[in-house]
N, C-alpha and C positions, 0 to 999 in steps of 0.2 A: 504494500500500500504506500503510495507516494503522495506527499502533501506539500504543495508549493508554498512559496513565500508571498509577501504582500505585493500587489499589483502584477503578479505573475499568473500562471494557470497551469493546467496539466501539460501544455505545450513544452514547458521548460524541461520536461523529462524525456524529450524525444530521442535522446541517445541513451539515457539511463535505462528506460523501460526495455528496449530490445536487448541491452546487455544483460539485464537481470533475467529476461526470458531465456536467453542462451544458457544461463546458469540453472535453469529448471524451474524458475518461479512463474506462477500465473500473476501477472502484474495489473494492478488497478491504480490509476492516477485520477485524483479528484479535482474538481474546480470548486474552490471555497465560495461561500456565499458572497455575491458582489463581484466575482471574478469569472473570467472565461465564459462558459455557456450557462453558468448557474443564474438563477433569477436575481434581479436587482432588488436589494433589500430596502425596506422602509425602517427597519430596526433590527436589533439582534446581531451585532457584529463583534460581540465579545469573544474571547478565546473559548469560553465555555459553550457559547452558541455554535461556534464553528466546529468544536469537538463533537457536539451532539449531531450536527449534520453529517460529519464523517462517519460516526458510528452507525447512523441510519443507512448510509450508503453501503457500508460493509455488510450490514445485516441483510439488506436487499440483495446483495450480490452473492454471498456465500455464507455469511455469518462468521463471527470470530471463533477461534483466535486467528489473528494475522501472524504469519510466520516471521515477516520482516516489515516493520513499520518505519518509514523514512520521512523525516520532516525537515524542511529547509527554512531557516529564519523564523518568520511567524508560524510557518508550518511545523517547526520544531516545538514551539510552545503548544500548539494544538495537539501534537502527538504526545507530549508529556502530560497534558491535561487528560487525554484519553486513558493512558495507562494508570494515571493516579485515581481517576474516578470509576474506572471499570477494570478492576484487577482481572487478569486473564485475557484482556483484549488482544495483547500481542505477546509473542514469545521473545522477540528481540527488537531492539530499538536503535535507530541511527538518527542522531540529531546533527544537522549541518549548520554550523555557524549561527547558533541562537543568539538573540540580542541579550545584552546585559541590562538590568533594570535602570542603572544610572549611566549607561553608555550611550543612550539615544536622546537626541534633542527632538522630542516628539512634535512640538509645533513646527520645527523646521522640516521634519520628515513629512508632516501633513501638507505643508506648503509645496514641497517638492512633488508629492503625489498629484496634487491638483494641477501643477504646471505641466508635468510630464504626460498625464492622461489627456489634458486639453490639447497639447501639441500633437499627440498621437492621433487625435481626431481631426485636427485642422491642417497639420503639415506632416503627414506620415513619411513621405519620401525624404524630406529634409532631416527628420529625426533619424531615419534609418541610416542615411549617409553619415550623420554625426556619430552614431553608435559604431558604425564600421570603422570610422577614422580613429575613434577613441579606443577601440578594442581590436587591434589588428590580429590578435591570436585567436579570435572567435572563429569557429568553423563557418563555412558558407551557409547562409540561411539563418544564422542565429539572430542577427540584428533584426531581420524581418519578423521573426517569431516574437522577439521582444516588443517590437512596435505593435504587433497584433494583440499581445497580452495587455499592453497599456490601453489600447483602444477599446478592448472589451471590459476593462475594469471600471467599476462605478467609482471614479475618483473622488467625487464629492462626498459620497456616503462613507467610503473607506477613510478619507482624510478626517471627516468629522468624528469618526469613531476613535481614531488614533491620537488626535490633537491633545486631548487631556492626559494622555499617557495610558499605558497598559500595565495594570498592577499584576505583578507575578513575582514569585520567589524561585528563581532558577536553581540555586543550589538545593533547595528543599525538593523541587520536582525531580532533579537528577538522582536523588537518593531513592531509587526504585529498585525492587528486588530482581527485576529482569536484567539480562545483559544489555549494556548500553555502549555504543561506540559514538564518541563525539568527534566530529571532523571540524577543525577550525582553520580559517585562513590566518595569514600573518597580520598582526596589527598594523605595520606600516603600509601594507598593501590593500587594506580596506576591510579587515574583519570588523564586525560590529560587537564583538565581545571583548571588552577592553579592561585593562588595568586591574583594579581590585575585583571587579565583577568576574573577570577571566580567571583570576587566581582562585576565587571562591568556588567557581563552577568546577574547575579541574580537581580541586581538593574534595569536593562533595561527591565526585563520581565513584569514589570507593573502588570496588572491584571492576569497574568499567575501564574503558580504554579511551585515551585522547590521542588524536593524531593531528599535528599541525602541518598543513600542506602549503606548498610554495605559491600561494595565490591570495586573492582577496575574499570578499564575502560570498560570491557566487561560485563555489568550488566546483560543483558538478558541471557548470557551464564553462569555466575557465581552465579546469585541470581534471578532465574526466579520467584520464589514465591513472593518475595518482589516487583519485577518489575510488576507483574500482579496485586498485591494488590494495589500498587500505582495507576495504571491505573484504576482499578475498582472504587476506591474512587473518583478519579478525574471525572470519567464519570457520577457518580451519580448526578442528578440535585440538 
């Protein structure tokens, strides 16, 4: 089960999904409320609301437990919420660059979401060219998918939900009894788990494993081979 981050969609897993299928998994990638092809919300964009949606999707598809639950950024918080409120929902958990409670400037993030989603709707070609120029290592087609994600996101609703901040205790959530792999980008390259938040999260993981990969926040997009290598190593008994 793959859970994307804010302003993204199931499209973001376009290379991860097939790679996991090759490893024998049946893969399901969700569009969170207000993202992708999911309905536009009038309310209910909390982490708990999103976790409930994901649980309902899994129940409709095959039912828990999920063998491998993967969440990126906001999706990591949703995944952690799921395993906290529904013991037995997943057997293993991968959290990719989750945010730190004090590492995010929430009003600035909300303003950026409004600007980016608006531009994706009004000037998609220019935005795509800018993304390609800023990210030369991205594979062909990645920038176009990113623009499509932004265009499909309900930027106003998502920004309004995030602007006051998202209350969560990442270290407490990471202290789960199931095996956890935490994949982090490097702080200077754009990871959003920073400083004391980062230290506390790593220390809280206990018997879990943390891998820091040579990239920024969007690890599966920017460094897929190391992402998969870290997963393969962790999955080996």
